[in-house]
C-alpha positions in Angstrom: 15.5 -1.7 25.6 17.7 -1.4 22.6 14.9 -1.0 20.1 16.7 1.3 17.7 20.3 -0.1 17.8 19.6 -1.4 14.2 20.5 1.7 12.0 18.2 0.6 9.1 15.2 0.5 11.5 15.9 3.9 12.8 16.5 5.2 9.3 13.0 4.0 8.2 11.5 5.6 11.3 13.0 9.0 10.4 11.4 9.0 6.9 12.0 12.1 4.7 14.0 14.0 7.3 16.4 15.4 4.5 13.6 17.5 3.0 13.6 20.2 5.8 15.7 23.4 5.5 19.0 23.9 7.2 22.4 22.2 7.5 22.3 18.4 7.1 23.3 17.7 10.7 20.7 20.0 12.0 18.1 18.4 9.9 19.1 15.0 11.3 19.1 16.3 14.9 15.7 17.9 14.4 14.2 14.6 13.0 15.7 12.6 15.9 14.4 15.1 18.5 10.9 14.9 16.8 11.0 11.2 17.1 11.6 11.6 20.8 8.9 14.2 21.2 6.4 11.9 19.4 7.2 8.9 21.5 8.8 6.8 18.8 12.0 7.0 20.7 11.7 6.8 24.5 14.1 7.3 27.4 16.8 4.5 27.4 16.5 3.7 23.7 20.1 3.2 22.4 21.0 5.0 19.1 23.3 3.4 16.6 26.9 4.2 16.5 27.8 7.3 14.4 29.5 5.1 11.8 26.6 2.6 11.5 23.9 5.3 11.2 26.0 7.3 8.7 26.3 4.2 6.5 22.5 3.5 6.7 21.5 7.1 6.0 24.3 7.5 3.3 25.7 10.6 4.9 29.1 11.3 6.3 30.1 10.2 9.8 30.8 13.9 10.7 27.2 14.6 10.0 25.9 12.1 12.5 28.6 13.1 15.1 27.5 16.8 14.8 23.8 15.8 15.1 24.4 13.8 18.2 26.4 16.7 19.7 23.5 19.0 19.0 21.1 16.6 20.7 23.4 16.3 23.7 23.5 20.1 24.0 19.7 20.1 24.0 19.5 17.4 26.6 17.7 15.0 24.3 20.4 12.3 24.4 23.3 11.4 26.7 26.4 9.4 26.1 28.4 7.3 28.6 31.5 5.3 28.1 30.7 1.8 27.2 27.0 2.3 26.8 26.8 4.4 23.7 24.3 7.2 23.0 20.9 6.8 24.5 17.7 8.9 24.8 17.8 10.9 27.9 15.1 10.9 30.6 12.5 13.7 30.0 13.4 17.0 31.6 11.2 19.9 30.4 10.0 17.9 27.3 6.3 16.9 27.3 6.0 13.2 27.4 4.1 12.1 24.2 1.8 9.7 26.1 -0.9 9.7 23.4 1.1 9.6 20.2 3.3 6.8 21.7 0.3 4.6 21.3 0.2 5.1 17.5 1.6 2.2 15.5 4.1 3.0 12.8 3.7 0.5 9.9 5.4 -0.2 6.6 3.0 2.1 4.8 3.4 5.0 7.2 5.7 6.9 4.8 3.2 6.6 2.0 0.3 7.8 4.1 2.3 10.7 5.6 3.2 11.9 2.0 -0.5 12.0 1.0 -1.0 14.8 3.6 2.3 16.5 3.1 2.3 20.1 1.8 3.2 20.5 -1.9 6.9 21.1 -2.4 9.8 20.3 -4.7 9.8 16.6 -3.7 8.3 14.3 -6.4 6.7 11.5 -4.5 6.6 8.2 -6.4 5.2 6.3 -3.5 1.9 6.3 -5.1 0.6 6.7 -8.7 -1.8 9.6 -8.4 -3.9 10.3 -11.6 -6.4 13.0 -12.3 -10.0 12.0 -12.0 -12.1 10.9 -15.0 -14.1 13.8 -16.2 -17.1 11.6 -16.6 -17.5 11.6 -12.8 -18.7 15.2 -13.1 -21.3 14.1 -15.6 -22.5 11.4 -13.3 -22.5 13.8 -10.3 -24.7 16.2 -12.3 -27.2 13.5 -13.0 -27.3 12.5 -9.4 -28.0 16.0 -8.3 -30.7 16.5 -10.9 -32.4 13.1 -10.7 -31.4 11.1 -7.7 -31.0 13.6 -4.9 -34.7 14.2 -4.3 -35.3 10.5 -3.8 -32.3 10.1 -1.6 -33.3 13.1 0.6 -36.6 11.3 1.3 -34.7 8.5 3.0 -33.2 8.4 6.5 -29.7 8.5 5.1 -28.3 5.4 6.8 -27.4 2.4 4.7 -24.6 0.4 6.4 -24.6 -2.3 3.8 -24.8 0.2 0.9 -27.2 1.8 -1.4 -29.4 -0.9 -3.0 -28.8 0.5 -6.5 -25.1 0.3 -6.1 -25.2 -3.2 -4.6 -27.2 -4.3 -7.6 -24.6 -2.6 -9.9 -21.7 -4.4 -8.2 -23.6 -7.7 -8.4 -24.2 -7.3 -12.1 -20.5 -6.2 -12.6 -19.2 -9.5 -11.1 -21.8 -11.6 -12.8 -20.7 -10.2 -16.2 -17.2 -11.1 -15.3 -17.8 -14.7 -14.6 -18.7 -14.6 -10.9 -22.5 -15.0 -10.4 -23.5 -12.6 -7.6 -26.7 -11.3 -6.0 -27.1 -8.0 -4.2 -27.3 -9.7 -0.8 -23.7 -10.8 -1.4 -22.4 -7.3 -1.6 -21.4 -4.8 1.0 -20.4 -1.3 0.1 -17.3 0.2 1.8 -15.4 3.5 1.9 -12.7 2.3 -0.4 -10.6 -0.8 -0.6 -8.7 0.0 2.7 -11.9 -0.2 4.7 -13.0 -3.4 2.9 -9.8 -5.2 3.9 -9.9 -3.8 7.4 -13.5 -5.2 7.9 -12.5 -8.6 6.4 -9.6 -8.6 8.9 -11.9 -7.9 11.8 -14.2 -10.6 10.6 -11.7 -13.4 10.0 -8.8 -12.8 12.5 -8.2 -13.1 16.2 -5.3 -11.5 17.9 -2.3 -13.8 17.4 -3.6 -15.3 14.2 -1.4 -15.9 11.2 -2.1 -14.5 7.7 -0.4 -15.8 4.5 0.4 -13.0 2.0 2.2 -12.8 -1.3 5.9 -11.9 -1.2 6.3 -9.2 -2.2 3.0 -7.5 -1.5 1.4 -4.1 -0.6 2.6 -2.6 2.6 -0.9 -1.2 3.5 -2.3 -4.7 3.9 0.5 -5.6 6.3 -0.4 -2.7 8.5 -4.1 -3.6 8.4 -3.5 -7.1 9.5 -0.9 -6.2 12.1 -3.4 -3.7 13.6 -5.7 -6.6 14.6 -2.7 -8.4 16.1 -2.0 -10.8 13.3 1.3 -12.3 12.2 2.3 -12.4 8.6 3.9 -15.1 6.5 5.1 -14.5 3.0 4.5 -16.9 0.0 6.5 -16.3 -3.1 5.2 -15.7 -6.7 6.2 -16.8 -10.1 5.0 -15.8 -13.6 1.6 -17.3 -13.0 1.0 -15.8 -9.6 1.1 -17.2 -6.1 3.1 -20.5 -5.9 0.7 -23.2 -4.7 3.6 -25.6 -3.7 5.0 -23.0 -1.4 1.4 -22.2 -0.1 1.0 -25.8 0.8 4.3 -25.7 2.7 3.2 -22.7 4.7 -0.2 -24.2 5.4 1.5 -27.5 6.5 3.9 -25.7 8.8 1.4 -24.0 11.1 -2.3 -22.9 11.4 -3.2 -20.1 9.0 -6.4 -18.0 9.6 -6.5 -16.3 6.2 -4.8 -15.8 2.8 -4.5 -12.4 1.2 -3.9 -12.3 -2.6 -4.0 -9.8 -5.5 -4.6 -12.1 -8.5 -5.4 -9.4 -11.0 -2.5 -7.0 -11.5 -0.6 -7.8 -8.4 0.9 -4.8 -6.5 3.9 -4.3 -6.9 4.8 -6.8 -9.6 1.8 -6.2 -12.0 1.4 -10.1 -12.4 -1.8 -11.5 -13.7 -2.5 -14.8 -12.0 -3.5 -17.5 -14.5 -6.9 -19.2 -14.5 -5.2 -22.5 -13.7 -3.4 -21.0 -10.7 -6.5 -19.4 -9.5 -8.2 -22.7 -9.4 -5.3 -24.3 -7.7 -5.1 -21.6 -5.0 -8.9 -21.8 -4.4 -8.8 -25.6 -4.1 -5.9 -25.6 -1.7 -7.4 -23.0 0.5 -10.8 -24.8 0.5 -9.2 -28.2 1.4 -7.4 -26.6 4.4 -10.3 -24.5 5.5 -8.5 -21.2 5.0 -10.6 -18.1 4.1 -9.2 -16.1 1.1 -9.4 -12.3 0.7 -8.8 -11.4 -2.9 -8.1 -7.8 -3.8 -9.1 -6.7 -7.3 -8.7 -3.0 -6.8 -6.1 -2.6 -9.6 -8.1 -2.6 -12.9 -5.7 -0.8 -15.3 -4.8 -3.4 -17.8 -1.7 -3.5 -20.1 -2.6 -6.7 -21.8 -5.6 -7.9 -23.9 -8.8 -8.1 -21.7 -9.6 -11.5 -23.4 -6.7 -13.0 -21.4 -8.1 -11.9 -18.0 -9.7 -14.8 -16.1 -12.6 -14.2 -13.7 -12.1 -13.6 -10.0 -10.5 -16.3 -7.9 -13.9 -16.7 -6.1 -15.4 -18.1 -9.4 -13.0 -21.1 -9.1 -13.9 -21.8 -5.4 -15.3 -25.2 -4.4 -18.4 -25.4 -2.4 -16.4 -25.7 0.8 -14.4 -22.6 0.1 -14.7 -19.2 1.6 -13.6 -16.2 -0.5 -14.1 -12.5 0.2 -13.6 -10.5 -3.0 -12.7 -6.8 -2.6 -13.1 -4.2 -5.4 -13.0 -0.5 -5.8 -13.5 2.4 -8.2 -10.7 4.4 -6.7 -8.0 3.0 -8.9 -10.2 2.8 -12.0 -11.6 6.3 -11.9 -10.3 8.5 -9.2 -8.6 8.1 -5.8 -11.1 10.8 -4.5 -14.1 8.5 -5.3 -13.8 6.5 -2.1 -16.2 3.7 -3.0 -15.3 0.1 -2.6 -17.0 -3.2 -1.9 -16.8 -6.7 -0.6 -18.4 -9.6 -2.4 -18.9 -12.6 -0.1 -21.5 -15.1 1.1 -24.8 -13.5 2.2 -24.0 -14.7 5.8 -20.6 -13.0 5.7 -22.0 -9.9 4.3 -24.5 -9.7 7.2 -21.7 -10.0 9.6 -19.6 -7.4 7.8 -22.6 -5.1 7.8 -22.5 -5.1 11.6 -18.9 -4.2 11.6 -19.4 -1.5 9.0 -22.2 0.0 11.1 -19.9 0.2 14.1 -17.2 1.9 11.9 -19.2 4.7 10.2 -22.9 3.8 9.8 -22.3 3.6 6.1 -20.5 5.1 3.1 -21.9 8.6 2.0 -24.9 8.1 -0.2 -24.0 10.8 -2.8 -20.7 9.1 -3.6 -22.6 5.7 -3.8 -25.1 7.2 -6.2 -22.3 8.5 -8.4 -20.7 5.1 -8.4 -23.9 3.4 -9.3 -24.2 5.4 -12.4 -20.5 4.8 -13.4 -20.1 1.2 -12.7 -22.1 -0.2 -15.6 -19.8 1.7 -18.0 -16.6 0.6 -16.2 -15.3 -1.5 -19.1 -15.3 1.5 -21.4 -13.9 3.9 -18.7 -11.1 1.4 -18.0 -10.2 1.0 -21.6 -9.5 4.8 -21.7 -7.3 4.5 -18.7 -5.5 1.6 -20.3 -4.7 3.5 -23.4 -3.3 6.4 -21.2 -1.3 3.9 -19.1 0.3 2.3 -22.1 1.5 5.7 -23.3 2.9 6.5 -20.0 4.7 3.1 -19.8 6.3 3.6 -23.2 7.5 7.1 -22.1 8.9 5.8 -18.8 10.6 2.8 -20.6 12.4 5.2 -22.9 13.6 7.4 -20.0 14.9 4.4 -18.0 16.7 3.0 -21.0 18.5 6.4 -21.6 19.3 7.4 -18.0 19.3 4.1 -16.0 20.0 1.3 -18.5 21.1 -1.3 -16.0 18.0 -1.1 -13.9 16.1 -4.3 -14.7 12.3 -4.7 -15.0 9.8 -6.3 -17.4 6.5 -5.0 -18.7 3.7 -5.8 -16.2 0.4 -7.3 -17.3 -1.4 -4.4 -15.5 -1.3 -1.9 -12.8 0.5 1.4 -12.7 4.0 0.7 -11.5 7.2 -1.2 -12.4 8.9 -3.6 -10.1 12.6 -2.7 -10.7 15.7 -4.6 -9.7 18.7 -2.5 -8.9 22.2 -3.4 -10.0 23.7 -4.8 -6.8 22.9 -2.3 -4.0 20.2 -1.7 -1.4 17.0 0.1 -2.6 16.6 1.6 1.0 20.0 3.3 0.5 18.9 4.6 -2.9 15.6 5.8 -1.4 17.4 7.9 1.3 19.8 9.4 -1.2 17.0 10.0 -3.7 15.2 12.2 -1.1 18.2 14.5 -1.0 17.8 14.8 -4.8 14.0 15.6 -4.4 12.3 12.3 -5.4 10.7 9.7 -3.1 10.4 6.0 -3.9 9.2 2.8 -2.1 12.1 0.4 -1.4 11.5 -3.3 -1.8 12.0 -4.2 1.9 8.7 -2.4 2.7 6.8 -4.9 0.5 7.7 -8.0 2.5 7.1 -8.8 6.2 10.7 -10.1 6.6 12.4 -7.2 4.8 13.3 -9.1 1.8 13.4 -7.7 -1.8 15.9 -5.1 -0.6 17.4 -4.9 -4.2 14.1 -3.9 -5.7 11.9 -0.8 -5.7 8.4 0.1 -6.8 8.3 2.8 -9.5 5.0 4.2 -10.7 5.0 5.4 -14.3 1.6 7.2 -14.7 2.9 10.6 -14.2 2.7 13.6 -16.6 5.6 13.3 -19.1 7.5 16.3 -17.8 7.2 15.1 -14.2 8.3 11.6 -15.1 11.3 13.0 -17.0 12.4 15.1 -14.0 11.8 12.2 -11.6 14.1 9.9 -13.7 16.7 12.6 -13.9 16.8 12.9 -10.2 16.9 9.1 -9.7 19.8 8.9 -12.1 21.7 11.5 -10.0 20.9 9.5 -6.8 22.0 6.3 -8.5 25.4 7.9 -9.4 25.9 9.2 -5.9 25.1 5.7 -4.3 27.6 4.0 -6.8 30.2 6.7 -6.1 
């Protein structure tokens, strides 16, 4: 089975292989051998030609030739006239029967980097920010005032701490979406909220419509339950409803996933009119909607922000609204939620109980104290983000003036269009210069947007300056 004859597919699988020590050809040979050991490459898989893989990795053909020679010497691959270079049958290598079952998704590189040891690589795959110091104040209050009461309880709350469910309900009600506590389920972050929604709504083989581009993590979540993805393009107002209708007319769709507020990666804010149109189209076709409101950092006036898409839903509509404190306050505060009908929350509660019996109560108690003050907390984050954006804009104008982007309405990243070359190539070269970025093809189920990349800007000024300097060096090498 020629699974990896495509050099770009193999290059994505290898990830950040160029960050290990040693000669370049040995780094490549080690990465390929590790892929075989992990079961990502199996006996009989055909490797790309030396010329094709060199072009995809942006290295010399001699580097790939030497790497293949090294692997032949180790007995990892074998070459035959007319059949190319293939992974050899196992000899003394231990078959990776367990790890072979792991699915590698579009977000694998991002997740791997989260656990990677600190080094010289500046990872711009995610916009990591320091936690808000008011989390410590809330935690102290919880320990002093709330903990004795919590310790008197059994400790299991699959649907969530009642105080936090009330706080989430009040939060949505204040923002134009009337909500009662029985319409709220607390989750361990947004990722779990989307995963539970996928389990509730999707059967294996179902089709999910997603924005194009979109967040790679949601692709992997839906693919994990056996769903197929269809992309729907955006414009300045958000998801295009004319194209949504075309997708829904073409085949049965089981769910629609959207990020109407500060879409990731474009930073688009879906207009109120477009939210109403999307909600009405989905309700008319009987398609449930999952709306992700995790990104709360605004770069535009809050008065222009419409209520959640669920607020525009007709009576026949079904919308699951996902939210979180992780982006607003700190990634380490793994508290999210789903706002849905009481009946759906009851069903989600059973799935949540099967997953982990409930999100830790201490974190929920901290979140319950912080959520009422979220507008003020978010305003501080917004001020910081605007300063970071101005700094990043100046750096890009100086060092990479022909990279095109426009100011987003919110979020923490720029959606950058490159001047006529593949962002995946830049990403691989940039790793050699010590900076990691997300190429656009990872944000679309078909691999489109290959001339774009996602560039977070909320780094410390000195880190951002060094990252742009390295990206400028990588850009020059790719052009050269």
